[in-house]
Backbone bond lengths (Angstrom), bond angles and torsions (degrees), N, CA, C in turn:
res aa  C-N    CA-C-N  psi(-1)  N-CA   C-N-CA  omega(-1)  CA-C   N-CA-C  phi
1 M - - - 1.459 - - 1.529 109.02 -
2 S 1.317 118.81 121.63 1.448 121.17 -178.62 1.515 110.08 -74.70
3 E 1.345 115.30 165.19 1.464 119.32 -176.04 1.512 111.78 -60.84
4 R 1.343 116.04 -37.14 1.474 118.49 -177.80 1.520 112.66 -70.66
5 D 1.338 115.88 -14.62 1.454 120.28 179.28 1.526 113.11 -81.25
6 G 1.329 116.67 -4.32 1.451 120.01 -179.98 1.514 112.19 96.66
7 K 1.347 114.94 -173.86 1.463 121.68 -172.80 1.524 112.21 -96.93
8 T 1.337 113.54 160.00 1.457 121.87 175.46 1.521 109.54 -106.91
9 L 1.316 116.29 130.22 1.464 123.74 -179.35 1.520 109.72 -109.13
10 F 1.340 116.02 132.54 1.462 120.60 166.88 1.532 107.47 -96.35
11 L 1.335 116.04 122.41 1.464 121.88 -176.28 1.529 109.90 -109.20
12 F 1.337 116.21 122.64 1.468 122.94 -179.54 1.533 108.38 -106.68
13 P 1.328 118.22 100.33 1.482 120.58 -178.11 1.523 112.00 -72.96
14 G 1.327 115.65 169.96 1.459 121.83 179.39 1.522 111.05 -88.46
15 L 1.335 115.48 -153.09 1.457 120.04 -172.08 1.529 113.52 -67.45
16 D 1.333 118.25 -10.94 1.459 119.00 171.75 1.521 111.77 -59.63
17 A 1.343 115.46 -21.93 1.470 120.44 -176.60 1.523 112.93 -72.03
18 V 1.325 117.76 -9.61 1.469 119.19 179.74 1.537 111.15 -108.95
19 L 1.323 117.64 10.79 1.472 119.95 -177.57 1.521 112.22 -75.47
20 D 1.320 117.65 -23.37 1.463 121.33 178.70 1.528 108.99 -102.48
21 A 1.339 115.83 94.24 1.466 120.55 -174.55 1.531 112.07 -61.28
22 G 1.331 117.22 -35.07 1.454 119.87 -178.79 1.518 112.33 -63.86
23 K 1.325 116.90 -37.77 1.459 120.00 -179.82 1.519 111.59 -71.74
24 I 1.310 116.90 -24.52 1.465 120.20 174.66 1.522 110.25 -73.97
25 R 1.321 116.30 -46.21 1.458 119.95 -175.02 1.531 112.69 -60.72
26 R 1.316 117.72 -31.88 1.471 119.19 -179.11 1.537 111.25 -62.26
27 W 1.325 116.09 -29.91 1.470 119.11 179.87 1.522 111.98 -69.03
28 L 1.316 117.91 -21.38 1.465 120.22 -178.92 1.516 111.81 -67.11
29 D 1.338 117.79 -15.43 1.456 121.66 178.11 1.521 112.40 -87.40
30 V 1.323 117.54 -3.66 1.467 121.44 175.34 1.531 107.58 -89.84
31 P 1.324 119.23 116.48 1.471 121.73 -171.31 1.529 114.85 -52.43
32 F 1.345 117.77 -46.30 1.463 119.37 -177.05 1.522 111.24 -65.18
33 I 1.326 117.36 -37.43 1.467 120.73 178.94 1.516 110.15 -63.20
34 R 1.315 115.57 -47.55 1.453 120.64 -178.50 1.536 110.92 -62.52
35 Q 1.322 116.59 -43.35 1.461 120.67 179.17 1.519 112.16 -61.88
36 T 1.342 115.82 -41.01 1.463 119.81 179.55 1.529 110.73 -66.00
37 L 1.319 117.59 -41.04 1.458 120.95 177.84 1.524 111.05 -64.18
38 E 1.311 117.01 -38.63 1.464 119.54 178.23 1.520 111.13 -65.00
39 S 1.340 115.89 -41.09 1.472 119.67 177.91 1.525 111.12 -67.13
40 A 1.338 116.52 -42.19 1.460 120.39 179.00 1.526 111.56 -63.98
41 S 1.322 116.56 -29.93 1.464 120.33 178.58 1.524 111.81 -62.49
42 Q 1.322 116.69 -32.56 1.460 120.31 177.25 1.516 110.84 -65.04
43 S 1.351 116.42 -41.85 1.471 119.97 177.59 1.517 110.81 -66.08
44 L 1.318 117.05 -39.76 1.461 120.63 178.95 1.531 110.36 -65.46
45 S 1.321 116.76 -38.16 1.471 120.02 178.06 1.511 110.86 -63.15
46 E 1.347 116.92 -39.18 1.464 121.26 176.87 1.522 110.74 -64.10
47 A 1.337 116.59 -41.43 1.460 121.00 -176.86 1.518 111.90 -69.60
48 T 1.331 117.56 -35.51 1.467 121.21 -175.37 1.517 113.08 -94.81
49 G 1.328 116.60 -19.03 1.456 119.20 -174.79 1.513 113.31 75.22
50 K 1.343 116.25 13.15 1.470 121.84 178.57 1.511 109.34 -130.82
51 N 1.315 116.93 153.76 1.454 120.76 176.85 1.532 109.99 -70.47
52 Q 1.330 116.41 122.85 1.461 121.24 -175.99 1.525 110.15 -126.01
53 S 1.315 116.15 146.51 1.474 121.30 174.69 1.530 108.65 -136.62
54 L 1.331 115.78 109.17 1.457 119.47 177.96 1.519 111.33 -70.87
55 V 1.326 116.35 -28.79 1.482 119.78 176.04 1.529 109.38 -62.25
56 D 1.320 116.40 -47.49 1.476 119.81 179.45 1.535 110.91 -66.13
57 L 1.331 116.41 -37.29 1.457 120.44 178.42 1.525 110.87 -55.34
58 F 1.334 116.06 -51.35 1.459 120.67 -177.64 1.525 111.96 -74.61
59 A 1.323 117.05 -34.99 1.470 119.93 -177.88 1.531 111.24 -66.15
60 N 1.320 116.72 -33.94 1.481 120.80 -174.60 1.525 112.44 -98.65
61 M 1.309 117.80 -7.58 1.452 120.79 -175.86 1.530 110.85 -73.23
62 R 1.310 116.96 130.20 1.454 122.89 174.72 1.517 111.18 -115.13
63 R 1.329 115.69 -44.10 1.473 121.72 177.05 1.523 107.86 -123.08
64 P 1.354 117.63 108.09 1.467 120.03 -176.53 1.516 113.73 -55.04
65 Q 1.344 117.32 -30.20 1.452 120.15 -178.13 1.534 112.44 -68.85
66 D 1.343 116.20 -13.67 1.469 119.97 178.46 1.529 112.56 -91.74
67 V 1.324 117.19 -0.64 1.457 122.29 -176.95 1.532 109.28 -106.57
68 D 1.310 117.34 148.46 1.451 122.43 178.81 1.542 110.66 -51.77
69 E 1.337 116.80 124.63 1.470 121.17 -176.65 1.521 112.03 -60.28
70 D 1.326 117.12 -38.79 1.454 120.20 -177.30 1.534 111.18 -66.65
71 L 1.338 116.44 -40.02 1.461 119.62 178.20 1.532 110.83 -66.75
72 I 1.332 116.64 -39.73 1.464 120.39 176.82 1.525 110.53 -60.89
73 H 1.330 115.89 -41.04 1.456 120.59 179.97 1.528 110.64 -60.57
74 I 1.330 116.87 -46.83 1.463 120.45 179.46 1.527 110.41 -65.45
75 G 1.331 116.09 -40.88 1.458 119.06 178.15 1.504 112.53 -60.88
76 L 1.335 117.31 -37.53 1.463 121.41 178.30 1.518 110.19 -63.57
77 I 1.327 117.70 -44.70 1.467 120.40 179.09 1.538 109.98 -56.78
78 A 1.326 116.25 -49.56 1.457 120.57 -174.72 1.531 112.42 -66.18
79 I 1.334 117.23 -44.58 1.449 119.05 -176.87 1.524 111.57 -71.88
80 Q 1.336 118.03 -34.29 1.465 119.56 176.07 1.523 111.46 -66.75
81 Y 1.323 116.31 -40.95 1.466 120.96 176.67 1.519 110.00 -57.02
82 A 1.327 116.78 -47.28 1.462 121.48 -178.63 1.523 112.04 -66.72
83 I 1.326 117.10 -43.90 1.467 121.11 -179.98 1.524 110.39 -62.66
84 A 1.320 117.03 -42.34 1.460 120.62 -179.62 1.527 111.76 -63.49
85 L 1.343 116.80 -41.54 1.467 119.90 177.10 1.515 111.09 -64.28
86 E 1.327 117.41 -40.53 1.470 120.75 178.23 1.524 110.18 -66.39
87 S 1.321 117.69 -38.59 1.475 121.61 178.86 1.509 111.14 -68.12
88 E 1.319 116.68 -35.48 1.464 121.83 -177.94 1.525 111.47 -63.19
89 K 1.323 117.71 -24.96 1.470 120.73 177.05 1.526 111.04 -66.24
90 R 1.316 117.37 -20.66 1.462 122.62 -176.00 1.521 112.69 -109.55
91 V 1.317 116.41 -36.96 1.470 121.84 -179.60 1.529 108.50 -136.87
92 V 1.319 117.31 125.66 1.459 120.85 179.28 1.531 108.36 -92.16
93 P 1.319 117.95 124.23 1.481 119.59 -178.11 1.533 111.13 -76.94
94 D 1.312 114.90 156.52 1.469 121.88 172.63 1.509 111.59 -98.96
95 I 1.328 116.37 -25.17 1.457 121.11 -175.45 1.536 108.34 -158.51
96 L 1.325 116.11 154.97 1.461 121.99 -178.01 1.526 110.27 -123.50
97 T 1.312 116.63 148.36 1.453 120.61 168.12 1.523 109.16 -143.06
98 G 1.315 115.14 152.07 1.464 120.97 178.82 1.510 110.26 -128.65
99 C 1.313 114.70 163.81 1.458 121.29 -179.85 1.510 108.44 -129.02
100 S 1.339 117.48 112.93 1.450 121.29 175.86 1.523 111.16 57.38
101 H 1.349 118.16 -120.79 1.462 121.62 -177.50 1.525 112.19 -62.34
102 G 1.333 117.19 -21.09 1.457 120.05 179.08 1.512 113.51 -67.72
103 D 1.346 117.55 -15.04 1.451 119.94 178.57 1.514 112.81 -61.35
104 L 1.332 117.96 -28.96 1.452 120.51 -178.64 1.528 111.68 -76.03
105 G 1.317 117.87 -39.46 1.455 120.45 173.06 1.514 110.36 -62.67
106 R 1.315 116.61 -40.79 1.462 122.86 175.76 1.522 111.53 -59.01
107 M 1.340 116.78 -43.85 1.457 122.38 -178.49 1.522 111.62 -64.92
108 A 1.338 116.44 -41.72 1.468 119.95 178.91 1.517 110.72 -66.28
109 F 1.338 117.87 -45.53 1.457 121.18 -179.89 1.526 110.92 -63.28
110 A 1.317 117.09 -35.78 1.470 121.30 -179.59 1.506 113.05 -70.79
111 G 1.333 117.40 -8.50 1.458 120.97 178.79 1.514 113.90 82.81
112 C 1.336 117.28 13.28 1.472 120.23 179.50 1.532 110.66 -71.60
113 L 1.309 116.00 -30.55 1.467 122.21 -178.59 1.526 107.53 -153.25
114 P 1.333 118.56 134.14 1.460 119.60 177.00 1.525 111.22 -56.35
115 L 1.307 116.45 149.75 1.467 120.48 -178.83 1.525 111.45 -54.57
116 W 1.322 116.31 -40.86 1.472 120.31 -175.52 1.525 110.66 -64.51
117 D 1.346 117.27 -41.28 1.463 120.89 176.84 1.534 111.01 -69.31
118 T 1.326 116.38 -36.96 1.459 120.29 177.86 1.533 110.63 -59.56
119 I 1.327 116.37 -41.00 1.457 121.27 179.19 1.521 110.50 -64.91
120 H 1.323 117.59 -45.65 1.458 120.54 -179.68 1.530 110.57 -63.05
121 M 1.338 117.14 -43.20 1.461 121.14 -179.84 1.540 110.64 -65.14
122 A 1.321 116.80 -43.68 1.465 120.45 -178.20 1.515 111.32 -66.37
123 W 1.327 117.80 -39.65 1.460 120.14 -179.73 1.532 110.97 -66.35
124 A 1.336 116.32 -44.28 1.468 120.03 179.76 1.530 110.67 -61.63
125 S 1.322 116.57 -41.68 1.472 120.51 179.74 1.514 112.29 -67.64
126 A 1.337 116.38 -36.57 1.467 120.39 -178.26 1.523 111.96 -64.32
127 Q 1.319 117.27 -28.73 1.459 120.26 -177.88 1.534 112.76 -71.56
128 L 1.336 116.34 -8.58 1.457 119.99 -179.19 1.530 112.97 -82.20
129 R 1.320 117.39 -10.19 1.457 119.08 -170.04 1.532 113.62 -62.43
130 T 1.351 116.62 -22.43 1.468 119.40 178.71 1.522 111.87 -66.67
131 Q 1.341 116.98 -13.92 1.461 121.03 179.21 1.525 112.51 -84.86
132 C 1.327 117.11 -7.74 1.461 121.52 -178.94 1.522 110.83 -77.59
133 V 1.320 115.33 157.95 1.470 120.52 166.99 1.534 107.14 -59.87
134 P 1.330 119.30 137.69 1.472 119.57 177.88 1.521 110.79 -54.08
135 G 1.303 116.23 120.29 1.444 120.14 -177.67 1.502 111.35 -161.81
136 V 1.326 115.99 176.34 1.460 121.37 -176.71 1.517 110.09 -144.26
137 N 1.319 114.37 165.45 1.458 123.02 168.47 1.528 106.09 -116.02
138 A 1.322 116.97 120.34 1.477 121.09 -173.85 1.520 110.37 -122.20
139 S 1.329 115.17 150.37 1.453 120.16 175.78 1.525 110.12 -82.83
140 A 1.322 115.54 154.79 1.458 121.66 175.45 1.521 107.70 -138.04
141 R 1.324 116.50 116.27 1.453 122.33 -179.29 1.525 109.58 -124.22
142 S 1.310 115.65 147.58 1.458 119.88 173.20 1.517 109.49 -73.76
143 V 1.332 116.97 139.54 1.468 119.60 178.44 1.528 111.10 -77.21
144 S 1.330 116.52 -8.56 1.478 119.65 179.79 1.524 109.98 -145.68
145 G 1.329 116.11 94.07 1.461 120.29 174.41 1.513 114.20 78.71
146 R 1.324 115.35 -149.58 1.454 121.62 -175.08 1.534 111.76 -73.42
147 L 1.328 113.92 154.32 1.465 119.55 169.69 1.514 109.17 -64.45
148 T 1.299 116.75 135.57 1.472 120.39 178.22 1.517 109.88 -93.25
149 E 1.306 116.07 159.33 1.466 120.53 176.59 1.523 110.10 -61.79
150 E 1.329 116.36 -34.03 1.467 119.63 178.04 1.526 110.83 -63.10
151 Q 1.320 116.40 -43.25 1.467 120.56 178.93 1.528 111.44 -65.04
152 L 1.327 116.81 -43.45 1.473 120.69 -179.88 1.520 110.61 -66.52
153 D 1.314 117.22 -41.89 1.477 120.68 178.90 1.528 110.28 -61.87
154 W 1.331 116.48 -41.35 1.454 120.02 179.32 1.520 110.67 -63.27
155 L 1.344 117.55 -45.46 1.465 121.12 178.77 1.529 111.21 -58.26
156 R 1.319 116.45 -43.62 1.467 121.17 -176.45 1.526 112.17 -67.45
157 K 1.335 117.32 -18.29 1.451 120.09 178.64 1.531 112.46 -87.56
158 Q 1.337 116.32 -4.26 1.460 120.64 176.98 1.532 107.55 -86.36
159 D 1.315 115.69 173.26 1.476 120.60 -178.00 1.527 110.37 -85.20
160 V 1.357 115.11 57.45 1.454 121.56 -178.35 1.534 108.20 -141.98
161 V 1.339 115.72 167.42 1.462 121.44 172.87 1.523 107.67 -108.17
162 V 1.324 116.46 128.22 1.465 122.20 -175.02 1.522 109.91 -107.51
163 S 1.324 116.01 130.64 1.473 122.55 172.26 1.518 107.77 -121.19
164 Q 1.336 117.38 123.54 1.455 119.48 179.30 1.528 109.40 -97.54
165 W 1.342 115.92 127.84 1.467 121.59 -174.80 1.534 111.88 -102.62
166 T 1.321 116.89 -38.31 1.468 121.20 179.25 1.528 107.69 -144.03
167 H 1.325 116.25 -179.89 1.460 119.58 176.32 1.517 112.35 -63.18
168 H 1.344 116.81 -21.46 1.456 121.20 -174.51 1.517 113.99 -110.25
169 H 1.317 118.98 -8.11 1.452 121.29 -165.73 1.526 111.75 -139.95
170 A 1.328 115.40 130.44 1.470 122.13 173.17 1.540 107.57 -135.01
171 T 1.313 115.73 166.08 1.453 120.03 171.23 1.517 109.26 -124.18
172 V 1.330 115.93 151.90 1.456 121.46 176.67 1.522 107.27 -126.74
173 A 1.324 116.31 137.97 1.458 121.84 -179.99 1.510 108.46 -121.51
174 G 1.320 115.66 133.91 1.465 119.84 179.59 1.516 111.15 -174.16
175 S 1.320 115.22 -173.54 1.460 119.17 -179.85 1.518 110.52 -68.34
176 L 1.316 115.62 159.09 1.462 120.45 -179.48 1.509 111.07 -59.76
177 E 1.314 116.37 -43.48 1.478 120.96 -179.78 1.522 111.32 -62.83
178 T 1.330 116.30 -42.83 1.465 120.07 -179.49 1.514 112.21 -63.30
179 I 1.330 116.22 -45.42 1.468 119.84 -178.38 1.517 111.15 -66.13
180 R 1.324 116.98 -39.29 1.477 119.77 177.99 1.528 110.45 -59.60
181 D 1.317 115.54 -44.37 1.459 119.83 -179.97 1.532 111.44 -67.74
182 L 1.328 114.74 -36.09 1.468 120.37 -175.32 1.528 112.68 -70.37
183 R 1.320 117.61 -33.02 1.462 120.25 -173.78 1.531 112.22 -59.05
184 E 1.313 117.37 -45.59 1.466 120.19 -179.18 1.526 111.76 -67.06
185 R 1.311 115.66 -42.03 1.475 119.24 -179.92 1.528 111.20 -69.54
186 A 1.343 116.69 -32.86 1.456 120.34 179.89 1.516 111.25 -67.24
187 F 1.332 116.34 -37.93 1.470 119.64 -178.98 1.527 111.02 -61.56
188 K 1.317 116.63 -34.59 1.456 120.28 178.81 1.524 111.99 -68.61
189 R 1.327 116.32 -15.28 1.450 121.91 177.42 1.529 112.35 -105.17
190 G 1.334 115.34 17.16 1.455 119.82 176.25 1.504 114.98 81.14
191 L 1.340 117.05 23.38 1.451 121.32 -179.04 1.531 110.54 -118.26
192 K 1.307 115.71 134.71 1.456 120.93 176.64 1.524 108.65 -109.47
193 M 1.330 117.59 128.76 1.445 121.97 -176.06 1.527 111.00 -122.69
194 H 1.338 116.02 144.98 1.453 119.95 168.56 1.529 108.93 -150.18
195 V 1.320 115.85 153.35 1.460 121.85 -174.37 1.519 110.31 -71.79
196 L 1.341 115.78 133.34 1.459 122.23 174.83 1.517 111.67 -101.27
197 L 1.333 115.77 -48.86 1.459 121.69 -176.31 1.512 109.89 -130.98
198 R 1.321 116.31 139.22 1.468 120.51 179.51 1.517 110.93 -88.82
199 V 1.308 114.97 44.72 1.465 122.34 175.89 1.530 106.57 -154.85
200 P 1.331 119.50 140.75 1.479 121.27 -173.59 1.532 113.03 -82.64
201 V 1.330 117.03 49.95 1.457 120.47 -178.20 1.517 110.48 -62.86
202 H 1.329 116.42 147.57 1.459 124.83 -174.10 1.536 111.57 71.10
203 S 1.323 115.37 38.17 1.462 119.72 174.12 1.522 109.42 -152.18
204 P 1.344 117.92 158.97 1.472 121.31 178.63 1.525 114.00 -61.42
205 L 1.338 117.16 -12.85 1.474 119.06 177.47 1.524 112.38 -65.52
206 M 1.330 116.40 -12.01 1.470 120.58 177.55 1.537 111.49 -82.70
207 R 1.334 117.49 -5.25 1.457 121.36 -175.88 1.525 114.76 -51.07
208 P 1.355 120.03 -40.70 1.475 119.41 -178.16 1.532 114.37 -59.77
209 V 1.329 118.29 -18.82 1.470 119.16 -175.48 1.515 113.54 -108.98
210 V 1.340 118.88 -13.56 1.467 118.04 -169.94 1.524 113.05 -70.11
211 D 1.319 118.03 -34.30 1.459 118.70 179.15 1.518 111.14 -63.52
212 E 1.332 116.16 -41.78 1.465 119.67 178.44 1.536 110.75 -68.92
213 A 1.312 116.37 -37.07 1.473 120.03 177.43 1.520 110.54 -63.69
214 L 1.344 116.23 -39.39 1.460 119.71 177.40 1.528 110.42 -65.49
215 R 1.325 116.65 -38.97 1.472 119.94 177.95 1.524 110.63 -62.39
216 I 1.320 116.72 -41.40 1.465 120.97 177.26 1.515 110.83 -61.30
217 S 1.333 116.94 -44.53 1.464 120.08 -177.64 1.530 111.69 -65.52
218 Q 1.324 116.82 -27.85 1.467 119.48 -178.37 1.529 112.61 -72.82
219 Q 1.319 116.73 -8.80 1.466 120.02 174.87 1.526 111.06 -77.64
220 F 1.338 116.29 -9.55 1.466 121.01 -178.34 1.525 109.37 -115.33
221 V 1.311 116.48 139.16 1.470 121.62 -179.57 1.533 108.62 -91.32
222 L 1.322 115.92 118.23 1.459 120.44 179.14 1.525 110.17 -90.66
223 Q 1.316 116.49 136.01 1.452 123.12 177.64 1.532 109.74 -97.75
224 P 1.338 117.99 155.18 1.467 119.52 174.94 1.527 110.64 -59.29
225 P 1.327 118.05 141.95 1.469 119.96 -178.17 1.524 111.98 -68.41
226 R 1.322 116.45 146.76 1.465 120.54 179.35 1.523 112.40 -81.30
227 Y 1.329 116.67 -10.37 1.460 122.36 170.34 1.530 108.06 -131.47
228 P 1.338 118.28 151.01 1.465 119.67 175.08 1.524 111.24 -59.27
229 I 1.327 116.67 143.68 1.456 123.05 179.60 1.519 109.53 -117.56
230 F 1.327 116.21 130.09 1.460 122.44 178.45 1.525 107.51 -107.86
231 S 1.324 116.50 123.07 1.467 121.34 -172.80 1.535 111.77 -86.49
232 S 1.340 116.25 134.66 1.456 119.90 173.99 1.533 111.73 -87.21
233 V 1.328 116.16 2.43 1.473 121.69 173.29 1.531 108.77 -94.08
234 Y 1.341 116.44 -49.37 1.468 121.78 -177.31 1.540 112.33 -92.40
235 V 1.312 117.46 -14.34 1.469 123.79 -177.12 1.535 110.38 55.11
236 R 1.295 115.47 50.14 1.471 123.94 175.99 1.519 107.17 -167.04
237 R 1.346 114.48 176.68 1.460 119.01 177.87 1.540 111.17 -72.00
238 I 1.339 113.88 145.90 1.450 119.81 172.64 1.528 108.49 -75.51
239 K 1.326 117.44 134.62 1.461 121.06 -173.27 1.530 113.71 -85.61
240 N 1.339 117.22 -36.08 1.469 119.31 -175.60 1.540 109.15 -160.40
241 A 1.335 115.20 178.46 1.458 120.52 -177.36 1.529 112.50 -65.05
242 D 1.327 116.86 -35.22 1.470 119.80 179.09 1.539 110.43 -64.12
243 E 1.318 116.40 -40.36 1.457 119.52 179.33 1.523 110.70 -69.19
244 L 1.331 116.45 -31.82 1.461 120.42 176.20 1.518 110.93 -62.20
245 R 1.331 115.72 -40.59 1.464 120.51 178.01 1.539 110.88 -66.07
246 Q 1.331 116.62 -42.13 1.454 120.58 -179.59 1.533 111.32 -68.28
247 E 1.330 116.11 -31.95 1.465 120.13 179.67 1.525 111.05 -58.34
248 A 1.339 116.48 -39.91 1.473 120.39 -179.26 1.525 110.17 -61.61
249 V 1.325 116.65 -39.25 1.475 121.16 178.57 1.530 110.06 -67.37
250 D 1.328 115.93 -48.98 1.454 119.67 -176.95 1.542 111.91 -65.02
251 A 1.329 116.63 -31.34 1.460 120.19 178.30 1.525 111.33 -64.40
252 S 1.312 116.55 -32.37 1.468 120.81 179.27 1.522 111.10 -67.26
253 L 1.341 116.51 -30.41 1.466 121.45 -169.50 1.527 113.54 -98.10
254 S 1.309 119.12 -18.10 1.456 119.49 -168.98 1.526 112.27 -131.72
255 E 1.318 115.64 173.00 1.460 120.74 179.40 1.530 110.46 -67.11
256 I 1.323 115.68 155.30 1.452 122.23 172.15 1.535 107.69 -99.60
257 R 1.327 116.08 122.29 1.461 121.12 -173.54 1.545 108.23 -93.48
258 W 1.317 115.49 69.04 1.456 120.70 -166.20 1.523 113.94 -72.19
259 M 1.315 118.06 -51.33 1.463 120.05 -178.08 1.537 109.68 -64.57
260 E 1.317 117.07 -37.59 1.461 120.59 176.52 1.520 110.30 -64.30
261 T 1.323 116.91 -38.14 1.463 120.81 179.94 1.526 110.94 -60.93
262 L 1.325 117.71 -51.09 1.459 120.19 -179.06 1.518 111.42 -64.50
263 S 1.330 117.11 -38.61 1.471 119.86 178.19 1.523 110.90 -63.23
264 R 1.343 117.77 -41.82 1.461 120.94 178.59 1.529 111.76 -65.71
265 L 1.331 115.92 -40.13 1.468 119.76 178.38 1.523 111.12 -60.58
266 I 1.311 116.34 -38.78 1.465 120.30 178.89 1.515 111.19 -71.58
267 E 1.328 116.37 -45.24 1.464 120.67 -173.82 1.530 113.20 -79.26
268 E 1.341 116.99 -40.36 1.459 119.79 -171.97 1.532 113.42 -103.27
269 E 1.329 117.39 -27.95 1.463 120.33 -179.51 1.528 112.63 -102.89
270 D 1.329 116.80 0.63 1.469 122.47 177.77 1.527 112.81 59.02
271 V 1.329 116.67 37.29 1.456 121.14 174.76 1.524 109.28 -71.70
272 R 1.323 116.74 129.16 1.468 121.16 178.69 1.521 112.77 -125.49
273 R 1.334 117.28 -10.71 1.463 120.78 176.19 1.528 107.70 -132.72
274 I 1.326 116.61 128.93 1.459 122.88 179.08 1.527 108.41 -116.11
275 I 1.327 116.29 117.76 1.456 122.09 175.47 1.522 107.37 -98.05
276 C 1.329 117.33 112.91 1.457 122.32 -179.44 1.516 108.43 -84.93
277 I 1.338 117.03 108.11 1.455 121.69 -174.91 1.535 111.14 -67.02
278 G 1.302 117.65 -30.08 1.474 120.05 174.92 1.522 112.93 76.28
279 P 1.331 118.73 -142.98 1.477 128.76 17.20 1.523 116.32 -71.00
280 S 1.314 118.74 -16.79 1.460 122.00 166.92 1.523 106.02 -146.32
281 S 1.314 116.76 146.61 1.456 118.04 -176.69 1.512 111.74 -164.89
282 T 1.313 115.97 145.34 1.466 121.61 172.27 1.535 110.32 -119.42
283 L 1.318 116.75 10.86 1.476 119.81 -171.59 1.522 114.14 -70.27
284 A 1.327 117.94 -15.06 1.469 119.04 176.46 1.516 111.67 -110.37
285 N 1.330 117.71 -7.24 1.456 119.68 -174.93 1.523 113.08 -66.23
286 W 1.341 117.26 -22.63 1.459 118.88 -179.87 1.529 111.07 -63.41
287 I 1.329 116.39 -23.90 1.463 120.46 178.51 1.531 110.57 -60.57
288 M 1.363 115.05 -35.14 1.455 119.82 -177.90 1.535 112.46 -62.24
289 N 1.319 116.05 -25.43 1.462 120.54 -175.19 1.531 112.64 -111.76
290 D 1.327 115.76 15.43 1.463 119.90 179.93 1.536 108.94 -100.18
291 D 1.318 116.18 114.47 1.465 120.67 -176.33 1.524 112.51 -65.50
292 N 1.330 117.00 -17.22 1.458 120.03 -178.07 1.524 113.73 -89.25
293 I 1.336 117.07 -5.26 1.468 121.39 -178.55 1.520 108.76 -119.51
294 K 1.332 116.25 121.01 1.462 121.36 -176.44 1.532 110.92 -125.47
295 G 1.328 114.41 153.40 1.464 120.61 170.73 1.503 116.27 69.29
296 I 1.337 117.58 27.55 1.466 121.14 -179.99 1.528 109.47 -107.02
297 E 1.326 115.96 128.59 1.456 121.52 178.19 1.525 109.28 -92.49
298 V 1.314 117.71 125.25 1.459 122.75 179.29 1.530 107.46 -114.60
299 V 1.338 116.04 118.61 1.467 121.51 -173.60 1.523 109.43 -123.25
300 D 1.314 117.31 129.32 1.457 121.81 171.74 1.524 107.93 -77.73
301 A 1.339 117.23 134.26 1.456 120.60 -179.85 1.522 111.97 -55.66
302 W 1.324 116.93 -29.13 1.462 119.73 177.58 1.531 110.80 -60.28
303 D 1.333 116.90 -33.39 1.458 120.19 -179.74 1.518 111.91 -71.79
304 L 1.332 117.44 -15.55 1.459 122.03 173.70 1.514 112.02 -88.92
305 C 1.327 116.09 -39.68 1.475 121.53 -166.31 1.517 114.51 -111.76
306 G 1.303 118.45 -10.88 1.465 121.03 -171.04 1.517 114.25 -62.96
307 E 1.360 117.34 -19.34 1.460 117.66 179.09 1.515 112.27 -63.49
308 Q 1.343 115.80 -20.02 1.461 119.38 176.25 1.528 111.30 -65.07
309 A 1.317 116.04 -19.62 1.471 120.46 177.04 1.523 110.81 -105.33
310 G 1.350 116.51 12.59 1.459 120.91 176.90 1.509 113.62 75.74
311 T 1.339 116.81 31.64 1.453 121.41 -175.44 1.526 110.81 -104.21
312 R 1.302 117.71 137.51 1.457 122.59 174.01 1.522 108.23 -76.00
313 L 1.325 117.17 131.90 1.462 121.01 -171.99 1.526 112.85 -100.73
314 P 1.337 116.91 140.03 1.457 120.17 175.27 1.522 110.87 -79.80
315 Y 1.323 116.72 168.37 1.466 120.46 176.45 1.519 109.08 -78.26
316 P 1.347 118.97 138.47 1.471 121.52 -178.79 1.525 112.16 -58.24
317 K 1.318 115.63 148.38 1.458 122.24 177.31 1.528 109.78 -81.65
318 T 1.333 116.61 144.34 1.463 121.71 177.78 1.516 108.57 -140.94
319 T 1.323 115.65 140.23 1.460 118.58 174.44 1.519 107.87 -72.24
320 S 1.314 117.26 162.23 1.460 120.56 -179.21 1.514 110.42 -64.39
321 A 1.320 116.28 146.76 1.451 120.90 -176.45 1.508 110.50 -67.79
322 A 1.339 114.96 151.49 1.455 120.29 179.30 1.519 110.15 -69.26
């Protein structure tokens, strides 16, 4: 991509990227990905005190919701790190962004913290969730087409924190009691909800654990990123390593401004190519159906790297030119 064509973005999605088990398993046939997961498993075994295999985790997984959330989180960090490095051999990014749990894979790839330390830090922080008020993070989708402003406004008036990811999909975080009550009332307004995470991430209910999580992170020395990082919490570039550390805390407590983040990257950072690190993701696909966004190429990392597994690759998708 020439300079006049704009910038290339590496996008690290959150835990939605592990919902399609089949798309994860295909990466296990790429030698570098498998080797990285095997190496990361050693670090995870050290952190947990138990023998762990991320390769086996992904190979045997059929329904992600039936697998330990903490192990899935660590697996996502490791596989995103490996996929990004494999993608970098073919396309060099100009800027990085992450979404929720994807921020840690982004941080490791950016060279802010070695993968092995990232795994230890993430595992230690994940064990704090029992200190939270019982709560969940749940999806909210319209039963017919796009989410309407009326539906979103109604959700935001409830005792929850709303993050909108696409034209069709948002998440709400709140106490267990609140979400249970909300589900029935939401259906009457054309919204279907189901639990994604058994922890109220992206809401103030995480406050009891963030100070301890910050203390844990301060045991690790963060280096400046080797590529610019654009935050989906602050909707701007991260200024330094200290702000990167604080971003992780703030992400736990507040909404993720995802659609605004991608729009700003396109409008203000001149991003014209988005590489979705995955391992599976729909977080950028809404761009393809947005009449206000033109000329953006959206590429799945598999379409860059899948030949390593002997796969014939499709042509990348692009929105219509402006």
